[in-house]
C-alpha positions in Angstrom: 93.7 63.6 89.1 93.7 64.8 92.2 92.9 68.4 94.1 93.3 69.6 96.8 91.8 72.6 99.1 94.5 75.8 99.3 94.8 76.4 103.1 93.8 80.1 104.3 96.4 81.9 105.9 95.2 83.2 109.6 95.2 87.0 109.3 94.6 88.0 112.7 93.0 91.3 113.6 94.7 93.5 115.7 92.8 93.1 119.0 93.4 89.2 118.3 97.0 89.7 117.6 97.0 91.7 121.3 94.8 88.9 123.1 98.0 86.3 122.3 100.4 88.9 123.5 98.5 89.3 126.6 98.5 85.3 127.3 102.0 85.3 126.6 102.7 87.6 129.2 100.6 85.8 131.6 102.6 82.9 130.6 105.6 84.3 131.5 104.5 85.7 134.5 103.8 82.2 136.0 100.4 81.6 135.3 99.6 78.5 133.8 95.9 78.6 133.2 94.3 81.4 131.2 91.0 82.6 130.4 90.6 84.2 126.9 87.4 85.6 127.2 85.5 87.0 124.2 82.3 87.6 123.2 80.4 85.4 120.3 82.5 86.8 116.7 85.4 88.2 118.1 87.4 85.2 117.1 88.4 82.7 119.8 88.5 79.9 117.9 90.6 81.6 115.2 92.8 83.1 117.8 93.5 79.5 118.8 94.4 77.9 115.8 97.0 80.7 115.8 98.3 79.5 119.5 98.0 75.6 117.8 100.0 76.5 114.6 102.8 78.3 116.7 102.8 75.1 118.8 103.0 72.9 115.8 106.2 74.5 114.6 108.1 73.7 118.1 106.5 69.9 117.6 104.8 70.4 120.9 101.7 68.0 121.3 98.3 70.2 121.6 94.8 69.5 122.8 91.6 71.6 121.8 88.9 70.1 123.9 85.0 70.9 122.8 82.4 70.2 124.9 80.0 68.9 122.4 80.5 65.8 120.0 78.6 67.9 117.7 81.5 70.8 118.0 84.2 68.2 117.0 83.4 68.6 113.0 82.8 71.8 113.1 86.2 72.7 114.8 87.9 70.2 112.6 86.6 71.8 109.8 87.9 74.9 110.9 91.4 74.1 111.2 91.5 72.1 107.7 90.3 75.2 105.9 94.1 76.9 107.8 95.9 74.1 107.2 96.6 72.6 110.4 97.0 68.8 110.6 95.4 67.1 113.3 93.6 64.1 114.6 90.0 63.9 116.1 89.6 62.0 119.4 86.2 61.2 119.8 84.5 57.6 119.7 85.3 55.5 116.5 86.1 58.8 113.9 87.5 58.3 110.9 90.3 60.7 111.7 91.8 59.4 114.5 95.4 59.7 113.8 96.9 60.4 117.8 100.7 61.3 116.5 99.6 64.5 114.7 100.7 67.5 116.8 97.1 68.7 117.3 94.6 66.6 118.8 90.9 67.9 118.1 88.8 66.0 121.2 85.7 65.4 123.1 86.0 66.1 126.2 83.6 62.4 127.0 85.8 60.5 124.6 88.8 61.9 125.9 88.5 60.8 129.6 88.8 56.9 128.3 91.7 57.2 125.4 95.3 57.4 126.1 97.3 59.7 124.3 101.0 58.9 122.8 102.3 62.4 124.4 102.2 64.4 127.1 100.8 68.0 125.7 102.2 71.1 126.1 99.0 72.9 125.0 95.7 72.7 126.2 92.7 74.5 125.0 89.5 73.7 126.7 86.8 75.4 124.7 83.5 76.5 126.4 85.7 76.2 129.5 82.6 77.7 131.5 81.0 74.3 131.4 83.6 72.9 134.1 83.4 69.2 133.0 85.3 67.3 135.7 87.0 65.2 133.4 88.7 68.4 131.5 89.8 69.7 134.5 91.1 66.1 136.0 93.1 66.5 132.8 94.1 69.9 133.6 95.5 68.3 136.7 97.2 65.5 135.1 99.6 67.6 133.5 100.4 70.7 135.4 103.4 71.4 133.4 101.0 72.1 130.2 99.7 75.5 129.4 95.9 75.7 129.5 94.0 78.4 127.4 89.9 77.9 128.4 87.9 79.9 125.6 84.6 81.4 126.8 82.4 84.7 126.2 80.9 83.7 130.0 83.1 83.1 132.5 80.5 83.4 135.0 80.5 80.1 136.3 81.2 79.5 140.0 84.4 78.0 141.0 86.3 78.8 137.5 88.6 81.2 139.6 89.5 77.9 141.6 90.9 76.4 138.4 92.4 79.2 136.4 94.7 81.6 137.0 93.4 84.6 135.7 91.5 86.2 132.3 92.2 88.1 129.4 89.9 89.9 128.2 90.0 90.7 124.3 87.4 93.1 122.8 84.0 93.9 123.7 80.7 93.1 122.4 79.8 96.7 122.0 82.7 97.6 120.1 82.3 94.0 118.0 79.2 95.5 117.2 80.6 98.8 116.0 83.1 97.4 114.1 80.8 95.2 112.3 81.6 92.0 113.5 78.8 91.4 115.1 74.8 92.3 114.5 73.0 94.0 117.2 70.0 91.9 117.8 66.4 93.8 118.0 64.7 92.8 121.3 61.1 92.0 121.6 59.5 90.8 125.0 56.6 89.2 124.3 54.1 86.9 126.7 55.5 84.7 128.9 54.8 82.7 131.7 54.7 84.5 135.2 57.1 83.9 137.8 54.9 82.3 140.3 54.0 79.6 137.3 57.6 78.7 137.8 58.8 76.0 140.5 62.7 76.0 141.4 64.9 72.9 141.5 67.6 71.9 143.6 70.1 74.3 141.7 68.1 77.5 142.4 66.7 77.2 139.1 63.2 77.4 137.2 62.4 73.9 136.5 62.2 72.4 133.4 59.2 70.6 134.0 57.1 73.8 135.5 58.5 75.8 132.5 57.3 73.5 129.9 53.8 73.3 131.4 53.7 77.3 131.8 55.1 77.5 128.4 52.7 75.0 126.7 49.7 77.7 127.2 51.3 80.6 125.1 52.5 78.5 122.2 49.9 79.9 120.4 51.8 83.6 121.1 54.9 82.3 120.1 53.9 81.2 116.8 51.6 84.3 116.1 54.5 86.5 117.4 56.8 85.3 115.0 54.9 85.3 112.0 53.9 89.2 112.6 57.6 89.8 113.2 59.4 88.3 110.4 56.5 89.7 108.1 57.3 93.0 109.5 61.2 93.1 109.4 62.0 90.7 106.4 58.6 90.1 104.5 58.0 86.6 105.1 59.5 83.2 107.2 63.4 83.1 107.9 65.7 80.8 109.4 64.9 80.8 113.1 66.2 78.8 116.1 63.8 78.3 119.4 65.2 77.4 122.3 62.7 75.1 124.7 62.9 73.7 128.3 62.0 69.8 127.5 61.8 67.4 124.6 58.2 67.4 125.0 57.6 71.5 124.8 59.9 71.2 121.6 57.2 68.8 120.4 54.3 71.0 121.0 56.4 73.9 119.7 57.0 71.8 116.3 53.7 70.9 116.1 52.3 74.4 116.5 54.5 75.6 113.6 53.2 72.8 111.6 50.0 73.8 111.9 50.6 77.4 110.6 52.6 75.8 107.1 56.0 76.0 108.5 58.8 73.8 108.8 60.4 73.4 112.4 62.4 70.4 113.3 63.0 69.8 116.9 66.8 68.3 117.9 67.9 67.3 121.4 70.2 65.9 123.9 67.8 62.7 123.2 68.7 62.3 119.9 71.6 60.1 118.2 74.4 62.1 117.2 74.1 61.2 113.4 70.8 62.2 113.3 71.5 65.6 115.2 74.0 66.2 112.6 71.8 65.7 109.9 69.9 68.2 110.7 71.9 70.4 111.4 73.3 70.0 108.2 70.5 70.5 106.4 69.7 73.9 108.5 72.8 75.2 107.4 72.4 74.9 103.7 71.3 78.3 102.1 68.1 76.8 100.5 67.1 74.8 103.4 64.0 72.8 103.7 63.8 73.3 107.2 62.7 76.7 108.5 63.3 76.2 112.2 65.7 74.6 114.7 63.8 73.7 118.1 66.6 72.8 120.8 66.2 71.4 124.1 69.7 70.6 126.0 71.8 71.4 122.7 72.8 74.7 120.4 73.5 77.1 123.4 77.1 77.0 122.7 79.5 76.8 119.7 76.5 76.6 117.5 77.0 78.9 114.6 74.5 79.3 111.4 75.4 82.9 111.0 72.4 83.5 108.5 70.2 82.4 111.2 67.8 85.9 111.6 65.7 85.2 114.3 65.8 83.5 118.1 62.8 82.7 120.2 63.5 82.2 123.9 60.8 79.7 125.4 63.3 78.0 128.7 63.6 81.1 131.5 66.7 81.0 133.7 66.3 82.4 137.5 70.7 82.7 137.8 72.0 81.8 134.5 73.1 85.1 132.9 75.3 82.7 130.8 73.1 80.5 129.7 70.7 83.7 128.3 73.8 85.5 126.7 74.9 82.1 125.0 71.6 81.5 123.0 71.1 85.2 122.2 74.7 84.9 120.6 73.4 82.4 118.0 71.8 85.5 116.1 74.4 87.7 116.3 77.0 86.5 113.6 76.9 88.6 110.9 76.2 87.2 107.0 76.4 88.2 103.1 72.9 90.3 103.4 72.4 90.4 106.7 71.8 93.6 108.1 69.2 93.1 111.3 68.3 89.9 113.9 65.2 89.5 115.9 65.2 87.8 119.2 61.9 86.9 120.3 61.6 86.6 124.2 58.7 84.5 125.6 60.5 83.5 128.6 61.0 86.1 130.8 64.7 86.2 130.4 65.4 90.0 129.1 63.1 91.2 131.7 65.5 89.7 134.2 69.4 89.8 132.7 68.8 93.1 130.7 71.3 95.0 132.8 73.5 92.7 133.4 73.8 91.7 129.5 74.5 95.2 128.2 76.9 95.5 131.0 79.1 92.9 129.9 78.7 94.1 126.4 79.4 97.5 126.8 82.3 96.6 129.3 83.2 92.9 128.8 83.5 90.3 131.6 86.0 92.2 133.9 88.1 90.4 136.9 87.4 86.1 137.1 86.8 86.7 140.6 83.6 89.0 140.3 82.9 87.3 137.0 82.3 84.3 138.3 79.2 85.6 140.4 77.1 86.8 137.6 75.8 83.2 137.7 75.0 82.8 141.4 72.3 85.5 141.6 68.7 85.1 141.1 67.1 88.1 139.1 63.6 89.1 139.3 61.7 90.3 136.3 62.2 93.8 135.7 58.5 95.5 134.8 60.6 98.7 133.1 62.1 96.0 130.9 58.9 95.2 129.9 57.7 98.5 129.2 60.5 98.7 126.9 63.0 100.9 128.7 66.5 99.2 128.7 69.3 101.9 129.2 72.6 100.9 128.1 74.4 104.3 129.1 73.7 107.8 130.1 74.0 108.9 126.4 70.9 107.1 125.4 68.4 104.3 125.5 68.0 101.1 123.5 66.9 97.6 123.8 63.9 95.7 124.0 60.5 96.4 122.5 57.4 95.3 123.8 55.8 92.7 121.8 
């Protein structure tokens, strides 16, 4: 006997319904390309799912574009749970059903694939990534409504491709509402900026970050062991961000020497290998204690019961990368009352003021937001002493590790 899962209803929170109304108001005002900006946990995908359901009722053709193959199945599963029939445009994916009203597409495959109909709605996940193929697709269908989803609309040039922004709800309010966990932040030992060279993009080079970072791997493991024992009574699920694959291997080896199973996933891995490790890590009783990421997992990766994040990849300008990484541990989960962020990159010291400003006040207007990734920051010594002030009412933030 066949059994079928019962689809969930989409029950929008009031601010999500308000965001949809704001998007519609903007479209009626002639804005065809709008950014929907909301922090991790605000429900951007759920809000987009409602837009897609509304489009299906009109028999419109809609595309939901993700920037990474690893996010295709994650998004497809979400749509399945809400009863949204869809095809998948990604390599030789078994759900290639191009005549369905909704298509979940990898940006890379979509650039090489023809579709049977012109889309009326194009939703772009992680719109700050600015893939040329995705931007070209938006240009190819000027009559389609384009909605870009992002928590960090800070990439230079976004204001040239999008007509406006709808700010949904601030991270501070999401924390107050219980939709996010505010991390306890520790500033640990990190390479000094003088040890890091700068690449042609004005960022710290990965090679110099790895070379300097290898010297403090012992501190990373020691700090993790101390903090997880202090806060959780023992090891808990952890994600680590590293600058290079070789640095990630060294991290895994150091944790293995301490008796902990940390596994690396990187942009060099085959998709099926990454998917297998991620699937194991999602299990409540996973044998993998930590995932060590190089070039992946910074965006859209959701394992809510991950309790600790470790930053080992320094950024000089990219506030968006720092905020995307820290957002990976902020989702709530049953029994989750706290999360830890262990900074061994200096990023907390560079980006504290900007991070808390965005958490409190949102991204602001698109033209101003896109300047946030353009300015190099220096490490703030006051942050190192544990004095990050969010507002005049009080101080909260990093503690010296």
